[in-house]
N, C-alpha and C positions, 0 to 999 in steps of 0.2 A: 884504449877512449879518447885520449887526446886527438889520436888520427881520427877518427869518427868527428869528433867537434870541428876538426879542421874539414873533413869531407864536408860535413853538412854546411860551414859556414862557405864554401868552393861554391857549392850548389845554389845557396842563397844569393850570393854575389854573381853567379852566373845567371841568374832568373832574373835579376835585379838590370842586368844588362840586356837581356830577351826583355822586356815589357818596356823600355826606355825606347826600344829600337822599334817595336809595334807601334806605342805612341805615337811616335814620330812619324813611321809612314802614314798612319790616320791622318795627318794634318794635311789643310787641302795644298793640292797640287803646283799654285801661284805661291807656295813659300819656300820653292824649291825641293830639290830630292831628299827624301828621309835619309838621316844623320844614319851612317853606316852602310852607305849605298855610293859608288862612284856613278859619274854620268854613266848614261844609257843602261842605266836597273843593275850594273854588276854592284854583287854585294863584296864588300871587305873582307878579311880574313874571320872567321868567327871567332868569338873570346875564347880565351883560354880554358883549357877543361881542367879540371881539378888533375890534383898528383894521383887520384887514387883511380883513373880511369886512363893514367897514363901508358895503361897496356896496349889498348887498342885506339890510336888515336883515331878522332874523326878527320875528315875529309869533308868540303862543303859536297851539296846535291849536287850530280852531274848535269841535271837541264839548271842549275843557278844563276850560274854565268855564261851559259850559252846563250845565244841571241834565238828570239822565237823562231820559229822552223815557218817562212814563209807559206802561205795560203792557209795556215791554223784558222778555226773555227772563229777563235778572239780577232786574229788581225782581219779577217775576212768582214765582222763586223763591222769595223773602225775603219776600214779603208776610205769609205764613203763617211759624212756626215753622218749621225744618227738624228733626225728630225721627228717629233710626234705631231702627226697633223690632224688637227680637227677640224669640221666645218658647221657652220648652220644653216639653214634655208628657211625661207617661207614661202611657198610657190601656191600659185591658183588653178586648179585644175578644173574639169570638167565632170569628170566621174572619180571620186576619192578612194572607192573600192577597187575600182581597176587599177589604180597609180600605186596605192600599195601593195599589190600582188605585184605590179611591175617589178617597185623596188626590192622587195624581196627577189625576186629573181635576178636581177641585175648585180645584186651584192653574191649568189651563187657564182655567177658568171666572171665577177670579177675577183673569186677567188676568196670571198669573204664570205658571212652571214650576216644574219639578225640580230641586232640584241635586244631591241624590244618592240614591239608594234602595238598601240592602243588607238579607238576611236569612238567620237561619241557626237551624239544628234543636237544640233544645234537648234535648228528650227523643225518644223513641220518631216520635211523633206532631207535637211542637210544635212551632210555628215562631215567630220571632221576629225582629223586622223594625223597622228604623230608616228615617225618612222625611224630608228636610230639603227644605222647598220655599218658594219665594218667594212672594209674595201683593202685590197693590195695597195699600199704607199705606192708602188711603182705604177700604180693605175689610177691614182689620185685624181688625175687634172678629167683623166677618161670619164670617168665615174661620175664629177660635178657635171660635163658636159652634156652625159646622156640624164641626168638629173634636170636639167634646166630642160632640154628637149619635151619634156614631161609636161611642162609646165603652159599653163593660158597666159601666165604673167607671173614672175619673180621679185615677189615682195621687198626681200632681204636675205642679205648675202654675207656672212660672216667666214673667213678660213685664218686659222692661228697656227702658228708652229713654234715649238719649244725645241732648240737643239739641247741634246743630251749628250753629246759627244764627249765633252769635258767631264761630264761626270764618270763616263762609262770607260775611259780611258783610267781616270784616277781610281777607280775600282779594281780593273784590271791590275793597275799596279798593285794596289795592296793586296789583293788576291795571289799574286805571284811571292811577294812578303812573305804572307801568312800560312804560304806551302812550303817555302824555304824552310820558316822557322819548326812549321811541324816535322819536317825530314828529320831536320837535327834533335829536336825534342824525341822523336821516335827513336832515335840511335842513343841518347843518352837514357831511356827506358831500358833499353835494351842492353846496358851495360851497368843499370842500377843492382846494387848486390844487397839493401836494406831496405826494409820496409817503409821506413819513411822514406827514402830517398823516392821508391816507386809511389807512393802516394802522391808527393808533391808534383811529381815531373807529369802523373796521371791529371792531377787537375788541373797544369797548366793547356796540356793537352786537350782536353776538354773544352778549354776556352776559346783556345784557337780554333779547333774545327767548330764551335758556335760559330764563330764571328767570319769562318770560311763559309760555312753554308749561308748565314744572312748575305753576305756578298754574291755569292753566287745568284740568290733569290733574285735581289736586286736587279742583276745584269741579266738575267732571263726577264724580267717584266719589261726592262726599257727596251731590249732588242722585240718583245713581241709588241710591245706599242709601238715602236719605228717602224716594224714589219708593214702592222696592219694600221690604217688610218680609220678615224672615227667621223662619221658625217648622220648629224641629226636633222631630219627632216618635219616640216612641218607642212600639211595638206588642209587648204581652204577650198570648200566649192565655191564654184562661179555663179554668182546669182545670174548673170546673164544665162545660162544653163540651166536654169531653174524651168519648172513648166509655166506659160503666158497664165496671167488669172488676171482677166481685164476688172480693173476696179476694186480689185481685191476680192471680186463676187465670184463663189462658188455654189452648182444646184445640189450638192451633196449636204454643203454644210448649211444650204437654209433649210433644208429640209431636214436635217438633224434638230436644226434651232428650233423649227414650227413642232416637232415632234414632244421636244422638251418643254415648251412652251404650254401644249395642250395638256401635257401630264401633269404640268404642277398646278393648272389651271382645274383639271378632275380631282385632282388631292385638296388644294383649296377649300372645293368644294364640299366634298366627303367630309374634310374637319370640322367647315361650318355647320355641316348637318348634325353630325356627333356633339356638336359644343349647343346647337340647337336643343337639340332631346335631352343630353344628361344636367344643362347648367342653366337654359334661357327658359324652356318649359316648366320647370319646376318651380323658380322663381316668381314667373308669369301667374301661376296658380296660387301659389302662396300670397302675393298682392293680389289678387282679382276675387279670392273666398271671404274676403270681409266685406267689398261693395257689392257682391252679390247679395250677402247675407243684409245688409244694409237695406238694399233699394228690395226684395222682399217684404221684410219688415214694414217700409213705406205704403206698399203698396195693400198690404195686410188690413194696414189701418186703413188707407182708405175706400175697403170693400167694405170693413164692419162699420166704417160711417155712414156710409150709403146705406147700410140695410136698416139701422137704426133710424133714420128720417123718415116722417110719413108720405104716403103717397101724393103726391101734388094731385088736383080736379085736371081733370080734360078741358 
């Protein structure tokens, strides 16, 4: 039982050393090499193993202290600086749709693709569009020159570059350290004899592998972003290229307005007639009836008076 407690205590001390080692490796590169690592990324001797594991002494991974092989994928990626290049252009074109199609074809020719494309009507005949494309970063200048050649006028242009070389190198160093730690933990796991030891080492391995996958994903994103440059182009129609309209007058527009005025006039007359029949005429009848009755009574009284008077001699 005492020997088991000593073994667990030794494991806990070793995990503490590994945790301190990993946290030191995660520090920014500007703070110097991580504790436990000599210059040029060569690791120092591994922490002492517990006595219970002395039966099979561990040796550092075969590739932990060896220099990276020249021409490897990671070294080739950082031989030159990693620059993420982006550009925004606003250009005036004669035919918006034709130039949008030309931009899509240009992206394919330069080893890229169209990220997004949209168009909208600004006026009766004016079409404005926006295209975002990605091209091979090595041909970025060629792409910019060919886009300028499509324009009647370049209204605005903005080019930006983000250097991510330092971040990539730091991630690469952290990845190597984590992979070395993973190899050591894997050997410890193979030599573990109790369930508690196996579970403890497995938890550490799971955490290390999660960090390795995160770093690999970030490195892949940086590599792909640096390999393909992003260019956003806003296309504005050229007003001078639109059809000439003398004084803004167009025959079809005038005819349309005349028909609209005629229809509105006929609708107004029809509405007036309906109002006269349904509203005005009944009101006039109601108002005229008493007046007609009074006139009739007055005339009747006058005829009765004339009949009662004696006839005058000739």
